[in-house]
C-alpha positions in Angstrom: 43.3 -17.1 16.5 44.9 -18.5 13.4 45.8 -16.0 10.7 43.5 -17.7 8.1 40.5 -17.5 10.5 41.3 -13.8 11.2 41.4 -13.1 7.4 38.1 -14.9 6.8 36.4 -13.1 9.7 37.7 -9.7 8.5 36.5 -10.4 4.9 33.0 -11.3 6.2 32.8 -8.2 8.4 34.1 -6.0 5.5 31.6 -7.5 3.1 28.6 -6.7 5.4 30.0 -3.3 6.3 30.3 -2.5 2.5 26.6 -3.5 2.0 25.6 -1.3 4.9 27.5 1.7 3.5 25.8 1.2 0.1 22.4 1.2 1.8 23.2 4.4 3.7 24.6 6.1 0.6 21.5 5.4 -1.4 19.2 6.6 1.4 21.0 9.9 1.7 20.8 10.4 -2.1 17.2 9.3 -2.8 14.1 11.5 -2.3 10.8 9.8 -2.2 7.9 11.4 -4.0 6.3 12.5 -0.7 9.5 14.2 0.4 9.4 16.5 -2.7 6.7 18.6 -1.2 7.4 21.7 -3.4 6.5 19.6 -6.5 2.9 18.8 -5.5 1.8 21.0 -2.6 0.5 23.8 -4.9 -1.5 21.2 -6.8 -3.3 20.2 -3.6 -4.4 23.7 -2.5 -8.2 24.4 -2.7 -8.9 20.8 -3.3 -10.8 18.2 -1.2 -8.3 15.4 -0.8 -8.7 11.7 -0.1 -5.5 9.7 0.8 -4.6 6.0 1.1 -2.0 5.7 3.8 -0.5 3.5 6.5 2.5 3.9 8.8 4.9 3.9 5.8 3.3 7.1 4.6 6.0 9.4 6.1 8.2 12.4 5.3 11.3 12.1 7.3 9.6 10.5 10.3 6.4 12.6 10.2 3.2 11.1 8.7 2.2 12.7 5.4 -1.4 13.3 6.7 -0.1 15.3 9.6 2.3 17.2 7.4 -0.3 18.1 4.8 -2.8 19.2 7.5 -0.2 21.5 9.0 0.3 23.1 5.6 -3.4 23.8 5.2 -4.3 21.0 2.9 -8.0 19.8 3.3 -8.0 16.1 3.8 -11.6 14.9 4.1 -11.2 11.1 4.0 -8.5 8.5 4.7 -8.4 5.0 3.3 -6.6 2.1 4.9 -5.1 -1.0 3.2 -4.2 -4.4 4.8 -3.1 -3.9 8.5 -5.0 -0.7 8.6 -4.1 3.0 8.5 -2.1 2.9 11.7 -0.7 -0.6 10.9 -1.9 -2.4 14.1 -3.9 -5.2 12.5 -2.4 -8.7 12.0 -1.9 -10.2 8.5 -5.2 -11.2 6.9 -7.3 -9.6 9.6 -10.3 -7.7 8.4 -10.2 -4.0 9.4 -13.3 -1.9 10.0 -14.1 1.7 9.3 -13.3 4.1 12.1 -12.4 7.7 13.0 -8.7 8.4 13.3 -8.1 9.4 16.9 -5.3 11.8 16.0 -6.8 13.8 13.2 -10.6 13.0 13.7 -10.8 12.2 9.9 -13.0 9.3 8.9 -11.0 6.2 7.8 -12.5 3.9 5.3 -11.1 0.3 5.4 -10.3 -1.3 2.0 -9.3 -4.6 3.7 -12.4 -6.3 4.8 -15.9 -6.3 3.3 -15.0 -3.4 1.0 -12.2 -3.7 -1.4 -12.5 -0.5 -3.4 -13.9 3.0 -2.8 -17.5 3.5 -3.8 -19.0 6.4 -5.8 -20.3 7.8 -2.5 -16.8 7.6 -0.9 -15.5 9.7 -3.8 -18.4 12.0 -4.6 -17.0 15.0 -2.6 -13.4 14.3 -3.5 -11.3 16.4 -6.0 -8.1 14.4 -5.8 -7.0 11.0 -4.5 -3.5 10.6 -3.2 -1.8 7.1 -3.0 1.3 6.9 -0.8 2.1 3.5 0.7 5.3 1.5 0.6 5.3 -1.6 -1.6 7.6 -4.7 -1.4 7.8 -5.4 -5.2 6.2 -8.9 -4.9 3.0 -10.2 -6.4 1.6 -11.5 -3.1 2.1 -8.3 -1.1 -1.5 -7.0 -1.4 -0.9 -3.3 -1.7 -0.8 -3.6 -5.5 -4.3 -5.2 -5.4 -5.5 -2.1 -3.5 -3.8 0.1 -6.0 -5.7 -1.5 -8.9 -9.0 -1.2 -7.0 -8.4 2.5 -6.3 -7.4 3.2 -9.9 -10.6 1.4 -11.0 -12.8 3.5 -8.7 -11.1 6.7 -9.7 -11.5 5.8 -13.4 -15.2 5.0 -13.0 -15.8 8.3 -11.1 -13.6 10.6 -13.2 -11.2 11.3 -10.3 -7.5 11.9 -10.7 -5.0 9.7 -8.8 -1.8 11.3 -7.5 0.9 8.7 -6.8 3.8 9.8 -4.6 6.2 7.1 -5.6 8.6 5.3 -3.3 11.6 3.0 -4.0 11.0 -0.7 -4.3 13.4 -2.4 -1.7 13.4 -5.5 -3.9 13.7 -3.7 -7.2 16.9 -5.6 -8.1 14.8 -8.8 -8.3 12.7 -9.9 -11.3 12.1 -13.6 -10.8 9.5 -16.3 -10.5 6.9 -17.9 -12.8 4.1 -15.9 -14.3 0.8 -16.3 -12.5 -1.6 -18.7 -14.2 -5.1 -17.2 -14.5 -6.7 -20.2 -12.7 -4.7 -19.4 -9.6 -5.8 -15.8 -9.4 -6.6 -14.9 -5.7 -6.3 -12.3 -3.0 -2.6 -12.9 -3.0 -2.2 -13.0 -6.7 -4.2 -10.7 -9.1 -1.8 -10.1 -12.0 0.0 -12.1 -14.7 3.5 -11.1 -13.4 6.3 -13.0 -11.7 6.6 -13.4 -8.0 9.1 -10.4 -7.9 8.1 -7.8 -10.5 10.9 -5.3 -10.2 8.7 -2.2 -10.4 7.8 0.8 -8.1 4.2 1.5 -7.3 4.0 4.3 -10.0 5.5 2.0 -12.6 3.1 -0.8 -11.7 0.2 1.6 -11.9 1.2 2.5 -15.5 1.3 -1.2 -16.3 -2.2 -1.7 -14.8 -3.4 1.1 -17.1 -1.5 0.0 -20.2 -2.2 -3.8 -19.9 -5.9 -3.3 -19.2 -6.0 -5.0 -15.8 -9.1 -3.1 -14.6 -12.6 -4.2 -15.1 -13.6 -0.7 -16.4 -12.7 0.2 -20.0 -11.6 3.6 -18.9 -8.0 4.3 -17.8 -7.2 6.0 -14.6 -5.9 9.5 -14.9 -2.5 9.4 -13.1 -0.3 12.2 -11.9 3.1 10.9 -10.6 5.8 12.5 -8.5 8.7 10.1 -9.2 11.5 9.3 -6.7 14.4 11.7 -7.2 17.9 10.4 -7.9 16.9 6.8 -8.0 17.3 3.8 -10.2 16.4 0.1 -9.8 20.0 -1.0 -8.9 20.0 1.1 -5.7 19.3 -0.7 -2.4 17.0 1.3 -0.2 16.6 0.8 3.6 13.0 1.5 4.5 12.7 4.2 7.2 9.5 2.5 8.6 8.5 -1.1 8.8 6.0 -1.6 5.9 3.9 -4.1 7.9 4.1 -5.7 11.4 5.8 -8.9 10.2 8.3 -7.2 8.0 10.2 -5.7 10.9 13.8 -6.1 9.9 16.0 -5.5 6.9 16.6 -9.3 6.7 12.8 -10.0 6.5 12.2 -7.4 3.8 15.0 -8.7 1.5 14.2 -12.4 2.3 10.5 -11.9 1.9 10.2 -12.8 -1.9 11.9 -16.1 -1.0 10.6 -17.0 2.4 7.0 -16.0 2.0 6.6 -19.1 -0.1 6.7 -21.0 3.2 3.2 -19.7 3.9 2.1 -22.6 1.6 4.1 -25.2 3.5 3.6 -27.1 6.8 6.4 -25.2 8.5 6.5 -22.1 10.7 8.3 -19.3 8.8 8.9 -17.1 11.9 5.4 -15.9 12.6 5.0 -15.8 16.4 8.7 -14.7 16.8 10.6 -11.5 16.6 12.1 -12.7 13.2 9.2 -13.4 10.8 10.3 -14.6 7.4 13.8 -15.0 8.8 13.6 -18.3 10.7 11.9 -21.5 9.3 11.1 -24.7 11.1 8.8 -27.4 12.4 8.9 -29.9 15.3 9.4 -32.7 12.9 13.0 -31.6 12.1 14.2 -32.4 15.6 17.4 -34.3 15.3 17.8 -33.1 11.7 18.5 -29.4 12.3 20.2 -28.0 15.4 18.7 -24.6 15.4 15.3 -24.2 17.1 12.8 -21.6 18.1 9.4 -21.5 19.8 6.5 -19.5 18.2 4.2 -17.7 20.6 1.2 -15.5 20.3 2.1 -12.0 19.4 -0.6 -9.4 19.3 -0.7 -7.3 16.2 1.7 -9.7 14.4 0.5 -13.3 14.7 -2.0 -14.3 17.4 -2.2 -18.0 16.5 1.0 -19.0 14.7 1.6 -22.4 13.3 3.0 -24.8 16.0 2.4 -22.2 18.7 4.3 -23.0 21.9 6.1 -25.9 20.3 9.8 -26.1 19.6 10.5 -25.9 15.9 13.8 -27.0 14.3 15.1 -25.7 11.1 16.9 -22.9 9.3 18.2 -19.7 10.8 18.6 -16.8 8.3 19.2 -14.0 10.8 22.8 -13.7 9.8 22.4 -14.6 6.1 24.5 -12.5 3.9 22.0 -10.2 2.2 24.6 -8.9 -0.3 24.9 -12.5 -1.5 21.1 -12.6 -2.1 21.2 -9.2 -3.9 24.1 -10.3 -6.1 22.3 -13.5 -7.1 19.3 -11.6 -8.4 17.3 -14.7 -7.8 14.6 -16.0 -5.4 16.3 -18.6 -3.2 14.7 -22.0 -3.8 17.4 -24.0 -2.0 15.7 -23.7 1.4 12.4 -25.1 0.1 14.2 -27.9 -1.7 16.2 -28.8 1.4 13.3 -28.8 3.9 11.3 -31.0 1.6 14.2 -33.4 1.0 14.9 -33.6 4.8 11.2 -33.9 5.8 10.2 -37.1 7.6 6.6 -36.3 6.5 6.9 -35.5 2.8 3.3 -36.5 2.2 2.1 -33.7 4.5 4.6 -31.0 3.4 2.0 -29.1 1.4 -1.0 -30.2 3.5 -3.3 -27.3 4.0 -5.8 -29.3 6.1 -3.6 -29.2 9.2 -4.1 -25.5 9.9 -5.8 -22.4 8.5 -2.3 -20.8 8.8 -1.2 -22.8 5.8 -2.0 -21.3 2.4 -2.1 -22.7 -1.1 1.4 -23.1 -2.5 -0.2 -22.9 -6.0 -1.7 -19.5 -5.3 1.6 -18.2 -3.7 3.8 -19.4 -6.5 1.1 -18.9 -9.1 1.5 -22.2 -11.0 0.6 -25.9 -10.7 4.0 -27.2 -11.7 6.1 -25.9 -8.7 4.6 -28.3 -6.1 5.0 -31.3 -8.4 8.6 -30.3 -9.2 9.5 -30.1 -5.5 7.9 -33.4 -4.8 9.7 -35.0 -7.7 13.1 -33.7 -6.6 13.6 -31.6 -9.7 16.7 -29.4 -9.6 16.6 -25.7 -9.1 18.0 -25.2 -12.5 15.2 -27.2 -14.1 12.6 -25.4 -12.1 13.9 -22.1 -13.3 13.9 -23.3 -16.9 10.1 -23.9 -16.6 9.6 -20.2 -15.9 10.5 -19.4 -19.5 9.6 -18.0 -21.9 7.0 -16.2 -19.6 9.6 -14.5 -17.4 11.6 -13.2 -20.4 8.4 -11.9 -22.1 7.4 -10.2 -18.9 10.8 -8.3 -18.8 10.1 -7.0 -22.3 6.6 -5.8 -21.3 7.9 -4.2 -18.2 10.3 -2.0 -20.1 7.3 -0.1 -21.6 6.3 1.2 -18.2 9.5 2.1 -16.5 10.2 5.5 -15.0 13.7 4.6 -13.7 16.5 2.6 -15.3 
């Protein structure tokens, strides 16, 4: 091998190794709110507890519910968000109420017919605990559930204890501010695509900005993450949802989830959701290909199922480059539109129920028109101002961490 190639390869491996060392270092240093048991366990004793949890609700590999029960805490009701308490439901699938087979505690689903706890659900509750991992993006629906729980607690004079967790995409504050007319299940708040806050910080913003229907504020008690700031990368110990199953997918998610509003498969039906992107129409244009198949618990009917899709492979994309940019990557969207033989169908939702609204995902009308008009990334970003800068100033009021 030529010396110059050896040097380049060594540099590439070193760069990725350095990023991994940084991740490991931060994980060793950081303590989630849930892990600081001594700070909140006495507060739970002799109280009837409700908890919102999912598979990310863990203390060093053990589920928080199991840990608290073993310590004598009385948990009388569990609430489950999207994907369910045990995390075995596909994206967008309604989840019903059930009895947890492990603990025999009733589970109330908040992702289906019911979006928030009722007065009856909370009548015999002394304290509500919220502990689920968030992704730091507007269209990840846990923040909607957070608001609904806060609203229910405020209406019924219940206190909400938030055991905070790091935001794996906290380095990123980017995207246009949601326009009110595009408010939907995947966009409830006037924030950018990537909001750069932890769950507890976002809860304080919900209270402070008046984003609940009730005039009351939710009484919050917060156990902050210890030894943490927003510049730290954090490798999640548990996959936050079935289709966010790799570190690549978690860090690429703010950028590649936008392809849910485009007529391409973005990895659903593969082992690499949000990491590979393609469509059969790109045959002869892109060399890389993959075949989406039905995957139970992840994507039963993916777009272009059993068809060979050609496009972009991001499995080896340099995540440190993404983190250093502090920007959502728009180049992949721009390139796929530019190279599409069917530009008139690129944003066509009528082809499949698997294709969402790009306006609801991005939050504004203008983005689609900009892509279709061939507007540069620089000009697209300019159109996000002054909203994005104003949001950054508002965000400062609610920060717990630097």
